[in-house]
Residue, then its C-alpha position, 0 to 999 in steps of 0.5 A: m915503185t909505189p909512192l907513200d902518199k897516205t898513212l900505212k900501218r903494220s904490226l910487228s913483234i920484237d922480243g915478244a912485245d907487240y908494236v905498231l909501225t906507222l909510216t906517213p909521208e912525213s915520218l915513221k912512228l913505232t909504238r907499243k900496241g895499244k899505246r899512243l906514245g912512241i918513237e917518231l922520226k921525221w924523214t928529213d931528220i933521217t936523211s940529214g943525219e939528225a935521227a941519232l940526235a932525236m933518238a938520244l933525246q927521246a931516250s933521255v926523257g924516257q918517251f919509249d919506256p917499255g911498260t915500266k911504271k914508276a911511283p911518283p916521288k914522295l915530297p919531303g915534309k909531307r906527312g899525313r896528319g890524322r887530325 
């Protein structure tokens, strides 16, 4: 068996969207192609059972949102004054 001693990147397509899977000796990371942020799981979290908790936390903060951009919320009481 070949040891994983350096970074290994592979591209893949999931439901028509292109992704990059990066494997390192410390973790695996799945990102949308052309993006930097994605889902990263440490091998120790996977083997200890903490992976489900890490995935739930990342999903709750929307770290791996599939490309939808929301407009920033408008602040109450801030109206344009044409003076």
